[in-house]
Backbone of each chain as ProteinMPNN parsed JSONL, in Angstrom:
{"seq_chain_A": "IQMTQSPSTLSASVGDRVTITCRASHSFNSWLAWYQQKPGKAPKLLIYKASTLERGVPSRFSGSGSGTEFTLTISSLQPDDFATYYCQQYNSYWTFGQGTKVEI", "coords_chain_A": {"N_chain_A": [[-2.39, -11.906, 5.045], [-1.866, -14.322, 3.006], [-0.933, -14.795, -0.237], [-1.666, -17.007, -3.02], [-0.476, -17.904, -5.89], [-1.945, -19.741, -9.203], [-1.3, -21.127, -12.372], [2.395, -21.564, -11.832], [3.858, -21.529, -13.831], [3.186, -20.834, -17.183], [2.522, -22.176, -20.299], [1.629, -20.869, -23.561], [0.208, -19.804, -26.529], [0.36, -17.406, -28.977], [-2.875, -15.785, -29.238], [-4.457, -17.541, -27.716], [-6.762, -18.125, -24.92], [-6.144, -17.083, -21.566], [-5.745, -17.906, -18.328], [-5.328, -16.926, -15.001], [-4.834, -17.95, -11.677], [-5.732, -16.517, -8.4], [-5.462, -17.116, -5.106], [-6.72, -16.769, -1.714], [-5.539, -16.406, 1.656], [-7.507, -15.669, 3.878], [-10.497, -14.706, 3.683], [-11.655, -11.519, 1.505], [-13.054, -8.301, 0.668], [-12.824, -7.734, -2.645], [-10.275, -6.141, -2.818], [-8.185, -6.208, -4.559], [-5.477, -6.614, -6.847], [-3.789, -6.783, -9.825], [-0.707, -7.326, -11.686], [1.603, -6.783, -14.263], [4.642, -8.085, -15.088], [7.624, -7.255, -16.984], [10.965, -8.686, -17.869], [13.358, -6.954, -16.125], [11.97, -4.783, -15.653], [9.9, -2.328, -13.767], [7.048, -3.543, -12.049], [3.718, -3.396, -13.605], [0.482, -2.018, -13.274], [-2.374, -3.525, -13.974], [-5.03, -4.316, -13.502], [-7.368, -3.31, -11.005], [-8.953, -3.317, -7.581], [-10.392, -5.807, -7.969], [-11.626, -6.157, -10.485], [-11.361, -3.715, -12.252], [-10.098, -2.044, -14.954], [-7.065, -0.607, -15.376], [-6.389, 2.658, -16.43], [-5.731, 2.904, -19.943], [-4.76, 0.339, -20.094], [-5.041, -2.647, -22.436], [-8.452, -3.874, -23.61], [-8.575, -6.961, -23.605], [-7.779, -7.999, -21.233], [-8.824, -8.878, -18.303], [-10.417, -9.237, -15.089], [-11.782, -11.045, -12.487], [-13.548, -12.061, -9.393], [-14.058, -12.524, -5.767], [-14.069, -12.971, -2.345], [-12.057, -15.304, -1.529], [-10.924, -16.313, -3.99], [-9.695, -15.229, -6.786], [-9.428, -14.223, -10.567], [-7.435, -13.639, -13.456], [-7.846, -12.818, -16.326], [-6.731, -13.054, -19.884], [-7.989, -12.627, -22.946], [-7.232, -13.123, -25.519], [-4.079, -13.954, -26.269], [-1.308, -11.554, -26.845], [1.708, -11.102, -28.644], [3.157, -9.139, -27.109], [2.446, -9.813, -24.446], [3.655, -11.611, -23.253], [4.911, -12.476, -20.09], [5.709, -11.926, -16.794], [2.984, -12.436, -14.204], [1.623, -10.981, -11.301], [-0.635, -11.08, -8.629], [-2.134, -9.059, -5.932], [-2.812, -8.496, -2.982], [-4.591, -5.579, -1.147], [-6.27, -5.415, 0.969], [-5.474, -5.72, 3.813], [-2.649, -4.447, 4.671], [-0.069, -5.038, 2.348], [0.089, -7.503, 0.239], [2.149, -9.595, -2.017], [1.149, -12.384, -4.695], [3.309, -15.382, -5.463], [3.682, -15.113, -8.323], [3.198, -15.632, -11.882], [4.514, -16.992, -14.556], [4.045, -16.256, -17.961], [4.717, -17.934, -20.763], [6.049, -18.602, -24.078]], "CA_chain_A": [[-3.368, -12.796, 4.234], [-1.069, -14.907, 2.191], [-1.662, -15.171, -1.646], [-1.144, -18.148, -3.818], [-1.034, -17.867, -7.527], [-1.594, -20.77, -9.909], [-0.361, -22.083, -12.114], [3.593, -20.988, -11.381], [4.434, -21.465, -15.287], [1.955, -21.258, -18.014], [3.026, -22.176, -21.7], [0.649, -20.488, -24.224], [0.669, -19.522, -27.79], [-0.466, -16.35, -29.534], [-4.319, -16.306, -29.527], [-5.031, -18.304, -26.698], [-7.335, -17.678, -23.69], [-5.28, -17.454, -20.611], [-6.372, -17.633, -16.848], [-4.435, -16.996, -13.721], [-5.845, -17.631, -10.368], [-5.117, -16.177, -7.197], [-6.092, -17.938, -3.807], [-6.167, -15.739, -0.495], [-5.569, -17.218, 2.908], [-8.504, -15.195, 4.373], [-11.687, -13.57, 2.489], [-11.896, -10.178, 1.794], [-13.918, -7.738, -0.325], [-12.412, -7.094, -3.683], [-9.279, -4.976, -2.736], [-7.103, -7.152, -5.314], [-4.81, -5.996, -7.987], [-3.109, -7.872, -10.876], [0.543, -6.539, -12.187], [2.502, -7.445, -15.29], [6.157, -7.209, -14.989], [8.679, -7.918, -17.706], [12.246, -8.538, -17.208], [14.206, -5.657, -15.769], [11.236, -3.555, -15.422], [8.947, -2.262, -12.782], [5.652, -4.005, -12.385], [2.684, -2.429, -14.321], [-0.699, -1.995, -12.639], [-3.577, -3.789, -15.033], [-6.61, -4.165, -12.827], [-7.518, -2.948, -9.311], [-10.6, -3.692, -7.187], [-10.383, -7.218, -8.773], [-12.252, -6.298, -12.19], [-11.668, -2.471, -12.608], [-9.105, -1.962, -15.689], [-6.482, 0.408, -15.275], [-6.566, 3.36, -17.623], [-4.723, 2.356, -20.921], [-4.673, -1.156, -20.299], [-6.006, -2.941, -23.305], [-9.726, -4.601, -22.728], [-8.255, -8.38, -23.627], [-7.34, -8.125, -19.732], [-10.26, -8.529, -17.394], [-10.405, -9.766, -13.814], [-12.997, -11.3, -11.538], [-13.553, -12.999, -8.207], [-14.282, -12.197, -4.498], [-13.548, -13.765, -1.34], [-10.862, -16.09, -1.504], [-10.503, -16.669, -5.358], [-9.677, -14.284, -7.958], [-8.661, -14.649, -11.65], [-6.853, -12.734, -14.322], [-8.101, -13.665, -17.644], [-6.238, -12.563, -21.009], [-9.02, -13.282, -23.881], [-6.516, -13.502, -26.687], [-2.738, -13.491, -25.743], [-0.538, -11.139, -27.879], [3.167, -11.293, -28.372], [3.323, -8.199, -25.875], [1.636, -10.131, -22.984], [4.504, -12.74, -22.571], [5.612, -11.5, -18.946], [5.284, -12.694, -15.365], [1.927, -11.756, -13.741], [1.568, -10.895, -9.73], [-1.766, -10.627, -7.834], [-1.706, -8.286, -5.017], [-4.043, -7.93, -2.035], [-4.33, -4.491, -0.343], [-7.419, -5.261, 2.032], [-4.843, -5.778, 4.909], [-1.436, -4.199, 4.256], [-0.189, -5.358, 0.887], [0.688, -8.835, -0.109], [1.967, -10.235, -3.539], [1.651, -13.531, -4.802], [4.609, -15.667, -5.983], [4.066, -14.792, -9.716], [2.984, -16.709, -12.917], [5.247, -16.624, -15.715], [3.611, -16.812, -19.33], [5.93, -17.994, -21.737], [5.738, -19.066, -25.397]], "C_chain_A": [[-2.209, -13.136, 3.101], [-1.87, -15.303, 0.902], [-0.678, -16.157, -2.334], [-1.814, -18.413, -5.244], [-0.483, -19.524, -7.962], [-2.129, -20.396, -11.233], [1.048, -21.021, -11.948], [4.092, -20.472, -13.098], [3.148, -21.593, -15.951], [2.533, -21.033, -19.673], [1.717, -21.829, -22.835], [1.191, -20.267, -25.711], [-0.295, -18.19, -27.93], [-2.029, -16.621, -29.756], [-5.21, -16.997, -28.629], [-5.539, -17.546, -25.471], [-6.546, -17.993, -22.599], [-5.72, -17.16, -19.369], [-5.405, -18.063, -15.935], [-5.067, -16.965, -12.49], [-5.246, -17.624, -9.231], [-5.822, -16.723, -6.035], [-5.436, -16.876, -2.454], [-6.279, -16.63, 0.715], [-6.875, -17.091, 3.906], [-9.524, -14.222, 3.383], [-11.492, -12.221, 2.711], [-12.563, -9.604, 0.361], [-13.014, -7.026, -1.533], [-10.962, -6.242, -3.89], [-8.04, -5.948, -3.041], [-6.828, -6.491, -6.715], [-4.019, -7.195, -8.949], [-1.888, -6.579, -11.776], [1.032, -7.223, -13.337], [3.65, -6.837, -15.2], [7.022, -8.239, -16.252], [10.149, -7.721, -17.425], [13.119, -7.325, -17.211], [13.457, -4.689, -15.582], [10.345, -3.397, -14.453], [7.443, -2.953, -13.42], [4.928, -2.801, -12.893], [1.199, -2.738, -13.804], [-1.735, -2.44, -13.922], [-4.61, -3.689, -14.386], [-6.403, -3.834, -11.491], [-9.092, -3.172, -8.925], [-10.904, -4.76, -7.839], [-10.833, -6.986, -10.183], [-12.22, -4.642, -12.681], [-10.29, -2.599, -13.683], [-8.42, -0.71, -15.397], [-6.363, 1.349, -16.533], [-5.336, 2.775, -18.686], [-4.395, 1.251, -20.925], [-5.7, -2.008, -21.383], [-7.235, -3.851, -22.869], [-9.555, -6.207, -23.143], [-7.754, -8.656, -22.077], [-8.846, -8.063, -19.1], [-9.854, -9.539, -16.138], [-11.619, -9.804, -13.125], [-12.797, -11.98, -10.192], [-13.964, -12.145, -7.001], [-13.919, -12.964, -3.5], [-12.281, -14.096, -1.269], [-10.307, -16.194, -3.041], [-10.81, -15.542, -6.353], [-8.813, -14.704, -9.266], [-8.426, -13.422, -12.436], [-7.125, -13.535, -15.671], [-7.546, -12.794, -19.044], [-7.036, -13.264, -22.564], [-8.383, -13.687, -25.299], [-4.913, -13.188, -26.298], [-2.002, -12.76, -27.048], [0.781, -11.316, -27.355], [3.536, -10.512, -27.24], [3.031, -8.917, -24.404], [2.741, -11.519, -22.327], [5.332, -11.945, -21.33], [5.25, -12.615, -17.787], [4.022, -11.738, -14.561], [1.851, -11.839, -12.225], [-0.081, -10.35, -9.457], [-1.137, -10.053, -6.421], [-2.939, -8.045, -4.256], [-3.588, -6.758, -1.048], [-5.25, -4.233, 0.388], [-6.571, -5.097, 3.279], [-3.217, -5.774, 4.701], [-1.445, -4.437, 2.809], [0.657, -6.568, 0.806], [0.716, -9.652, -1.673], [1.843, -11.721, -3.535], [2.927, -13.804, -5.526], [4.966, -15.347, -7.737], [3.596, -15.908, -10.424], [3.498, -16.119, -14.247], [4.324, -17.104, -16.891], [4.758, -16.718, -20.301], [5.345, -18.941, -23.076], [5.697, -20.625, -25.341]], "O_chain_A": [[-1.731, -12.241, 2.404], [-2.96, -15.871, 0.832], [0.552, -16.197, -2.301], [-2.902, -18.831, -5.64], [0.461, -20.226, -7.598], [-3.077, -19.63, -11.403], [0.858, -19.805, -11.933], [4.539, -19.378, -13.442], [2.198, -22.245, -15.517], [2.885, -19.951, -20.142], [0.817, -22.668, -22.87], [2.353, -20.493, -26.049], [-1.317, -17.937, -27.292], [-2.392, -17.603, -30.405], [-6.436, -17.049, -28.727], [-4.963, -16.557, -25.016], [-6.17, -19.164, -22.531], [-6.15, -16.013, -19.247], [-4.788, -19.128, -15.932], [-5.815, -16.031, -12.202], [-4.387, -18.445, -8.907], [-7.045, -16.719, -6.178], [-4.31, -16.421, -2.252], [-7.1, -17.547, 0.728], [-7.286, -18.031, 4.586], [-9.256, -13.303, 2.609], [-11.218, -11.732, 3.807], [-12.606, -10.201, -0.714], [-12.553, -5.895, -1.379], [-10.626, -5.775, -4.978], [-7.197, -6.369, -2.249], [-7.648, -5.992, -7.485], [-3.79, -8.35, -8.59], [-2.122, -5.47, -12.256], [0.814, -8.434, -13.334], [3.883, -5.628, -15.201], [7.039, -9.463, -16.378], [10.549, -6.725, -16.822], [13.525, -6.795, -18.245], [13.99, -3.609, -15.327], [9.831, -4.469, -14.134], [6.927, -2.951, -14.537], [5.251, -1.621, -12.758], [0.808, -3.886, -14.013], [-1.848, -1.63, -14.843], [-5.312, -2.749, -14.758], [-5.347, -4.062, -10.899], [-10.087, -3.197, -9.65], [-11.966, -4.626, -8.448], [-10.341, -7.705, -11.053], [-13.077, -4.313, -13.501], [-9.37, -3.28, -13.231], [-9.117, 0.277, -15.164], [-6.244, 0.815, -17.635], [-4.26, 2.312, -18.307], [-3.615, 0.938, -21.825], [-6.92, -2.037, -21.223], [-7.106, -4.546, -21.86], [-10.612, -6.812, -22.966], [-7.292, -9.782, -21.895], [-9.764, -7.31, -19.423], [-9.072, -10.481, -16.269], [-12.418, -8.868, -13.095], [-11.686, -12.477, -10.005], [-14.228, -10.972, -7.264], [-13.251, -13.91, -3.917], [-11.409, -13.279, -0.973], [-9.083, -16.133, -3.155], [-11.914, -15.076, -6.636], [-7.767, -15.348, -9.186], [-9.014, -12.361, -12.226], [-6.685, -14.647, -15.962], [-8.114, -11.709, -19.173], [-6.608, -14.276, -23.12], [-8.945, -14.455, -26.08], [-4.648, -12.018, -26.024], [-2.078, -13.287, -28.158], [1.101, -11.57, -26.194], [4.203, -11.059, -26.362], [3.466, -8.435, -23.358], [2.611, -12.16, -21.284], [6.163, -11.053, -21.502], [4.72, -13.724, -17.864], [4.141, -10.528, -14.372], [2.056, -12.985, -11.826], [-0.587, -9.38, -10.021], [-0.073, -10.389, -5.902], [-3.938, -7.505, -4.732], [-2.59, -6.807, -0.328], [-5.421, -3.054, 0.7], [-6.996, -4.166, 3.963], [-2.566, -6.812, 4.584], [-2.407, -4.192, 2.081], [1.8, -6.612, 1.261], [-0.228, -10.137, -2.296], [2.306, -12.367, -2.594], [3.586, -12.93, -6.09], [6.072, -15.339, -8.277], [3.518, -17.016, -9.893], [3.09, -15.128, -14.854], [3.857, -18.242, -16.843], [5.496, -15.769, -20.562], [4.432, -19.767, -23.037], [5.448, -21.273, -26.357]]}, "seq_chain_B": "QITLKESGPTLVKPSETLTLTCTFSGFSLNKSGVGVGWIRQPPGEALEWLALIYWDNGKRYSPSLKSRLTITKDTSKNQVFLTMTNMDPVDTGTYYCAHRPIATAGTTFDHWGQGTLVTVSS", "coords_chain_B": {"N_chain_B": [[2.166, 14.441, -14.786], [3.168, 11.434, -13.014], [6.052, 10.752, -11.439], [8.686, 8.623, -10.025], [11.937, 8.115, -8.421], [14.451, 5.789, -7.3], [17.032, 5.8, -5.355], [20.565, 5.352, -4.147], [22.961, 3.292, -2.262], [24.629, 0.904, -4.394], [25.669, -1.321, -3.353], [26.359, -3.105, -0.576], [27.798, -4.059, 2.759], [27.442, -6.851, 4.378], [25.72, -6.595, 7.809], [25.896, -4.04, 7.641], [23.954, -0.729, 7.485], [21.267, 0.101, 5.384], [20.514, 2.74, 3.284], [17.831, 4.259, 1.486], [16.989, 6.339, -0.953], [13.883, 8.031, -2.278], [12.798, 9.887, -4.68], [10.23, 11.92, -6.138], [7.949, 13.376, -8.318], [5.238, 14.946, -9.589], [3.043, 14.634, -7.745], [1.617, 15.355, -4.884], [2.806, 14.694, -1.667], [1.764, 15.967, 0.552], [-0.938, 15.857, 0.129], [-3.979, 15.061, 1.257], [-4.39, 11.443, 1.983], [-2.738, 10.122, 0.296], [0.176, 7.913, -0.42], [3.155, 6.955, 0.186], [5.132, 3.918, -1.054], [7.262, 0.984, -0.343], [8.822, -1.613, -2.318], [10.325, -4.825, -2.771], [12.308, -6.751, -4.475], [13.909, -9.785, -4.631], [16.427, -11.322, -6.885], [14.956, -13.304, -9.455], [12.94, -13.577, -8.105], [9.84, -13.548, -6.174], [7.672, -10.362, -5.677], [7.81, -8.271, -2.668], [6.146, -6.474, -0.334], [7.587, -3.79, 1.719], [7.026, -1.314, 3.263], [5.343, 1.4, 3.906], [4.618, 4.978, 3.743], [2.294, 7.763, 4.917], [0.543, 10.507, 4.018], [0.036, 12.036, 6.036], [2.184, 11.397, 7.731], [1.758, 8.899, 8.937], [2.525, 5.325, 9.236], [3.565, 2.152, 7.923], [4.603, -1.137, 8.499], [5.883, -4.019, 7.051], [5.082, -6.873, 8.84], [7.192, -8.989, 9.254], [9.447, -7.787, 8.739], [9.593, -5.419, 10.316], [11.329, -4.72, 12.465], [13.403, -4.044, 11.644], [13.38, -1.946, 9.884], [12.916, 1.638, 8.897], [10.825, 4.22, 7.724], [10.717, 7.358, 6.402], [9.873, 10.675, 5.512], [10.392, 13.753, 3.455], [8.561, 16.278, 2.769], [8.817, 18.465, 1.828], [10.984, 18.327, -0.116], [10.207, 16.53, -1.751], [10.532, 13.501, -1.156], [11.264, 10.381, -0.067], [12.362, 8.156, 2.558], [13.847, 5.136, 3.231], [15.224, 3.184, 5.902], [17.087, 0.055, 6.081], [18.329, -1.926, 8.627], [20.966, -3.643, 9.605], [21.809, -5.796, 7.285], [21.909, -8.477, 5.168], [22.932, -10.885, 3.032], [20.692, -11.999, 1.877], [19.028, -10.045, 1.417], [19.646, -8.936, -0.712], [18.593, -7.642, -3.958], [16.255, -5.929, -6.014], [14.98, -2.774, -5.173], [12.158, -1.284, -4.968], [10.238, 2.066, -5.237], [6.805, 3.227, -4.757], [3.814, 4.883, -5.757], [1.227, 5.487, -3.847], [-2.285, 6.069, -4.392], [-5.137, 8.092, -3.33], [-7.49, 6.803, -0.74], [-9.899, 6.493, -1.42], [-9.808, 6.394, -4.236], [-9.921, 3.637, -4.429], [-7.906, 2.142, -5.625], [-4.482, 0.919, -5.754], [-0.725, 0.633, -5.688], [0.057, 2.394, -8.292], [2.003, 4.041, -9.694], [5.316, 3.069, -10.449], [8.654, 3.339, -9.305], [11.829, 3.057, -11.32], [13.493, 1.206, -10.025], [16.081, 0.09, -7.985], [19.169, -1.743, -7.856], [20.339, -3.688, -5.269], [23.052, -5.048, -3.826], [24.193, -7.235, -1.228], [26.926, -7.837, -0.037], [30.047, -9.066, 1.051]], "CA_chain_B": [[2.685, 13.176, -14.609], [3.793, 11.049, -11.932], [7.364, 9.779, -11.551], [9.39, 8.115, -8.859], [12.995, 7.359, -8.812], [15.29, 5.379, -6.261], [18.878, 5.967, -5.45], [21.095, 4.784, -3.129], [24.233, 2.492, -2.553], [24.476, -0.589, -4.707], [26.764, -2.616, -2.695], [26.528, -2.849, 1.009], [28.425, -5.058, 3.55], [26.573, -7.501, 5.779], [25.745, -5.972, 9.31], [25.488, -2.448, 7.476], [22.519, -0.145, 7.482], [21.15, 0.523, 3.889], [19.446, 3.952, 3.207], [17.685, 4.203, -0.01], [15.902, 7.63, -1.278], [12.566, 7.916, -3.388], [12.547, 11.219, -5.314], [9.059, 11.776, -6.69], [7.473, 14.421, -8.965], [3.668, 14.908, -10.215], [2.058, 14.744, -6.792], [2.204, 16.074, -3.251], [2.729, 13.997, -0.247], [0.693, 16.726, 1.403], [-2.533, 15.838, -0.218], [-4.855, 13.744, 2.204], [-4.87, 10.144, 1.486], [-1.844, 10.007, -0.506], [1.209, 7.468, 0.241], [4.67, 5.933, -0.853], [5.388, 2.493, -0.338], [8.73, 0.522, -0.801], [8.704, -3.081, -2.362], [11.748, -5.383, -3.175], [12.26, -8.148, -5.415], [15.177, -10.436, -4.895], [16.444, -12.095, -8.122], [14.062, -14.178, -9.961], [11.809, -14.127, -7.094], [8.588, -12.308, -6.041], [7.65, -9.179, -5.068], [7.726, -8.17, -1.464], [6.037, -5.002, 0.309], [8.557, -3.53, 2.869], [6.582, -0.345, 3.946], [4.46, 2.8, 3.571], [4.505, 6.322, 4.71], [1.186, 8.188, 4.457], [0.833, 12.056, 4.117], [-0.108, 12.379, 7.504], [3.034, 10.955, 8.399], [1.415, 7.57, 9.218], [3.79, 4.518, 9.03], [3.148, 0.846, 7.907], [5.568, -1.844, 7.979], [5.863, -5.273, 6.887], [5.38, -7.515, 10.189], [8.58, -9.833, 9.291], [10.813, -6.885, 8.816], [9.47, -4.414, 11.169], [12.446, -4.318, 13.575], [14.625, -3.385, 10.755], [12.951, -0.78, 8.726], [12.246, 3.164, 9.132], [10.503, 4.908, 6.837], [10.645, 8.613, 6.744], [9.833, 11.537, 4.162], [10.661, 15.201, 3.356], [7.679, 16.645, 1.855], [9.586, 20.15, 1.037], [12.001, 17.871, -0.954], [9.353, 15.518, -2.528], [11.477, 12.901, -0.964], [10.715, 9.368, 0.906], [13.564, 7.437, 2.684], [13.831, 3.713, 3.599], [16.422, 2.555, 6.007], [17.097, -1.312, 6.769], [19.391, -2.327, 9.634], [21.525, -5.222, 9.696], [21.854, -6.154, 5.814], [22.488, -9.788, 4.855], [23.124, -11.271, 1.639], [19.32, -12.612, 1.411], [18.427, -8.712, 1.355], [20.18, -8.442, -2.087], [17.48, -7.346, -4.687], [15.999, -4.75, -6.599], [14.015, -2.004, -4.419], [11.119, -0.174, -5.723], [9.204, 2.88, -4.556], [5.513, 3.385, -5.503], [2.859, 5.853, -5.407], [-0.212, 5.028, -3.58], [-3.334, 7.101, -4.535], [-6.069, 8.254, -1.971], [-8.19, 5.569, -0.834], [-11.513, 6.726, -2.201], [-9.815, 5.86, -5.663], [-9.924, 2.203, -4.498], [-6.695, 1.697, -5.968], [-3.085, 0.53, -4.996], [0.501, 1.175, -6.096], [-0.195, 2.731, -9.653], [3.257, 4.307, -10.305], [6.532, 2.598, -9.651], [10.1, 3.854, -10.162], [12.591, 1.943, -12.063], [14.088, 0.17, -9.163], [17.672, 0.246, -7.819], [19.589, -2.934, -7.571], [21.154, -3.149, -4.068], [23.78, -6.206, -3.591], [24.631, -7.417, -0.063], [28.359, -8.943, -0.012], [31.414, -8.452, 1.923]], "C_chain_B": [[3.661, 12.916, -13.592], [4.995, 10.259, -12.259], [7.942, 9.844, -10.139], [10.825, 7.668, -9.515], [13.999, 7.223, -7.491], [16.723, 5.632, -6.44], [19.15, 5.204, -4.07], [22.347, 3.837, -3.39], [23.933, 0.964, -3.525], [25.073, -1.702, -4.428], [26.698, -1.969, -1.113], [27.032, -4.161, 1.719], [27.188, -5.673, 4.55], [26.812, -6.819, 7.081], [25.574, -4.433, 8.62], [24.08, -2.283, 7.336], [22.481, 0.514, 5.724], [19.88, 1.781, 4.254], [19.085, 4.295, 1.977], [16.688, 5.579, 0.189], [14.953, 7.349, -2.6], [12.461, 9.392, -3.748], [11.378, 11.063, -6.296], [8.758, 13.262, -7.312], [6.028, 14.034, -9.413], [2.755, 14.889, -9.275], [2.558, 15.276, -5.41], [2.027, 14.909, -2.436], [1.922, 14.799, 0.907], [-0.62, 16.502, 0.978], [-2.94, 14.515, 0.551], [-4.949, 12.382, 1.215], [-3.738, 9.176, 0.604], [-0.712, 9.059, 0.366], [2.05, 6.796, -0.832], [4.911, 4.934, -0.217], [6.855, 2.079, -0.949], [8.514, -0.974, -0.851], [9.949, -3.428, -3.139], [11.198, -6.588, -3.85], [13.614, -8.643, -5.453], [15.179, -11.142, -6.218], [15.908, -13.188, -8.564], [13.038, -14.701, -9.039], [10.663, -13.008, -7.251], [8.586, -11.101, -5.562], [7.361, -9.095, -3.722], [7.322, -6.732, -0.76], [6.775, -5.087, 1.509], [7.526, -2.58, 3.794], [6.049, 0.902, 3.519], [4.29, 4.234, 4.344], [3.264, 7.078, 3.938], [1.314, 9.709, 4.579], [0.585, 12.798, 5.402], [0.743, 11.913, 8.543], [2.986, 9.302, 9.131], [2.547, 6.445, 8.69], [3.168, 3.048, 9.037], [4.302, -0.053, 7.65], [5.247, -3.284, 7.863], [6.206, -6.2, 8.21], [6.625, -8.417, 10.149], [9.61, -8.954, 9.222], [10.876, -5.754, 9.38], [10.527, -3.87, 12.046], [13.492, -3.631, 12.808], [14.389, -2.262, 10.085], [12.544, 0.436, 9.629], [12.05, 3.814, 7.817], [10.142, 6.346, 7.094], [10.329, 9.428, 5.343], [10.282, 13.016, 4.378], [9.844, 15.766, 2.367], [8.086, 17.932, 1.198], [10.21, 19.593, -0.266], [11.538, 16.778, -2.006], [10.229, 13.97, -2.419], [10.943, 11.931, -0.101], [11.838, 8.511, 1.092], [13.161, 6.089, 3.48], [15.126, 3.622, 4.472], [16.169, 1.115, 6.872], [18.379, -1.567, 7.331], [19.79, -3.591, 9.156], [21.498, -6.143, 8.381], [22.313, -7.675, 6.019], [22.502, -9.988, 3.702], [21.533, -11.79, 1.013], [18.412, -11.337, 1.109], [18.897, -8.244, -0.168], [18.655, -8.606, -2.84], [17.235, -6.026, -5.113], [15.011, -3.991, -5.468], [13.316, -1.034, -5.166], [10.556, 0.7, -4.518], [7.98, 3.139, -5.196], [4.708, 4.263, -4.817], [1.672, 4.933, -5.143], [-1.164, 5.981, -3.694], [-4.008, 6.977, -3.301], [-6.808, 6.909, -2.316], [-9.058, 5.327, -1.234], [-11.204, 6.275, -3.868], [-9.82, 4.242, -5.639], [-8.771, 1.517, -5.397], [-5.4, 1.235, -5.466], [-1.986, 1.182, -5.943], [0.424, 1.279, -7.763], [0.822, 3.104, -10.415], [4.189, 3.895, -9.686], [7.734, 3.2, -10.222], [10.794, 2.803, -10.849], [13.104, 0.991, -11.169], [15.596, 0.595, -9.163], [17.888, -1.038, -7.17], [20.581, -2.715, -6.135], [21.713, -4.853, -3.77], [24.496, -6.214, -2.118], [25.933, -8.569, 0.01], [29.342, -8.299, 0.534], [32.477, -8.081, 0.807]], "O_chain_B": [[4.61, 13.622, -13.251], [5.05, 9.35, -13.088], [7.791, 10.743, -9.311], [10.996, 7.114, -10.601], [14.318, 8.175, -6.779], [17.385, 5.653, -7.478], [18.393, 4.683, -3.251], [22.733, 3.612, -4.537], [23.073, 0.133, -3.237], [25.06, -2.78, -5.022], [26.9, -0.839, -0.668], [26.688, -5.256, 1.273], [26.33, -5.096, 5.218], [27.945, -6.497, 7.435], [24.988, -3.64, 9.356], [23.218, -3.142, 7.15], [23.337, 1.138, 5.097], [18.902, 1.812, 5.001], [19.995, 4.676, 1.24], [15.908, 5.82, 1.111], [15.204, 6.678, -3.602], [11.937, 10.095, -2.885], [11.445, 10.219, -7.189], [9.308, 14.244, -6.812], [5.724, 12.852, -9.576], [1.596, 15.088, -9.638], [3.706, 15.526, -5.045], [1.044, 14.187, -2.599], [1.539, 14.298, 1.964], [-1.49, 17.088, 1.622], [-2.465, 13.38, 0.512], [-5.417, 12.298, 0.08], [-3.809, 7.978, 0.329], [-0.582, 9.253, 1.575], [1.889, 6.349, -1.967], [4.941, 4.886, 1.012], [7.454, 2.703, -1.825], [8.143, -1.62, 0.129], [10.53, -2.681, -3.925], [10.117, -7.174, -3.811], [14.458, -8.096, -6.163], [14.118, -11.546, -6.695], [16.364, -14.221, -8.074], [12.447, -15.781, -9.065], [10.544, -12.05, -8.014], [9.598, -10.734, -4.964], [6.523, -9.935, -3.395], [8.211, -5.888, -0.654], [6.758, -6.062, 2.261], [7.207, -2.973, 4.916], [6.59, 1.37, 2.517], [3.833, 4.361, 5.48], [3.146, 7.082, 2.713], [2.235, 10.139, 5.273], [0.909, 13.953, 5.676], [0.49, 11.891, 9.747], [3.913, 8.71, 9.683], [3.349, 6.739, 7.804], [2.4, 2.699, 9.933], [4.999, 0.176, 6.662], [4.352, -3.745, 8.571], [7.362, -6.3, 8.621], [7.121, -8.567, 11.266], [10.71, -9.314, 9.641], [11.833, -4.996, 9.219], [10.587, -2.672, 12.323], [14.29, -2.808, 13.256], [15.35, -1.596, 9.701], [12.014, 0.362, 10.738], [12.928, 3.936, 6.963], [9.299, 6.581, 7.96], [10.507, 8.907, 4.242], [10.519, 13.397, 5.525], [10.234, 15.811, 1.2], [7.652, 18.314, 0.112], [10.062, 20.174, -1.342], [12.247, 16.265, -2.872], [10.54, 13.363, -3.443], [10.13, 12.363, 0.717], [12.393, 8.051, 0.094], [12.22, 6.067, 4.272], [16.164, 3.952, 3.899], [15.454, 0.946, 7.86], [19.417, -1.461, 6.677], [19.15, -4.402, 8.486], [21.121, -7.303, 8.548], [23.024, -8.0, 6.971], [21.959, -9.079, 3.074], [21.324, -11.92, -0.193], [17.276, -11.457, 0.65], [18.457, -7.21, -0.669], [17.777, -9.397, -2.494], [17.879, -5.069, -4.682], [14.235, -4.742, -4.876], [13.804, -0.14, -5.858], [10.415, 0.373, -3.339], [8.11, 3.305, -6.409], [4.762, 4.466, -3.604], [1.232, 4.007, -5.824], [-0.91, 6.961, -2.992], [-3.756, 6.168, -2.408], [-6.864, 6.215, -3.332], [-9.365, 4.173, -1.53], [-12.098, 5.9, -4.626], [-9.734, 3.609, -6.691], [-8.884, 0.355, -5.79], [-5.487, 1.243, -4.238], [-2.236, 2.05, -6.779], [0.716, 0.298, -8.446], [0.873, 2.762, -11.596], [4.255, 4.119, -8.477], [7.84, 3.524, -11.405], [10.292, 1.682, -10.925], [13.16, -0.162, -11.597], [16.187, 1.237, -10.031], [17.198, -1.489, -6.255], [21.376, -1.788, -5.981], [20.907, -5.753, -3.534], [25.287, -5.317, -1.829], [25.86, -9.795, 0.088], [29.484, -7.077, 0.497], [33.57, -7.612, 1.126]]}, "name": "protein", "num_of_chains": 2, "seq": "IQMTQSPSTLSASVGDRVTITCRASHSFNSWLAWYQQKPGKAPKLLIYKASTLERGVPSRFSGSGSGTEFTLTISSLQPDDFATYYCQQYNSYWTFGQGTKVEIQITLKESGPTLVKPSETLTLTCTFSGFSLNKSGVGVGWIRQPPGEALEWLALIYWDNGKRYSPSLKSRLTITKDTSKNQVFLTMTNMDPVDTGTYYCAHRPIATAGTTFDHWGQGTLVTVSS"}
């Protein structure tokens, strides 16, 4: 299953609502995760099963979708949120999207 | 508290074989359903899953790299190993190991090591 994220880069300001989209080449049931990665650091799991927030992740992050289209939304962008975000399907092995860089 | 740490050579020559070790704590690879995976990331590029080993010694490999990869474990030492043969400069990148919880948790790689940078160059 191929995963395609859009946009590749997103310019935003603190307080903005941000949405990142991930499209799958084949439909599957909600086995989708979102990660945040900062430079020089390992990815951090934010959301799994398309919409379940990982423990300790702020509630401004949310996920939705099913089938072939999934979204990650940040309701009010905070300074700590400027990073690269990856989607990952785990329905059939594991595949990552190409990433979306959220920059100021 | 789950922790993982990767170790291995930082520099390998083209055509050589790379062996990486993932040493973990805070969970047991004897527990039904648990797995440990390897993921890599070339500089400035996206993440790529490589391989995963389950508690029962079941193994999964990326189809595109399967012929070059071997994943094994030493449960008594809490270690997982990844071997990649015939290294090429395009294999340069940061290699991560990660914990995969039991399937009923419905989640995926939830704890990651800090990563180890491997450079392939003569």
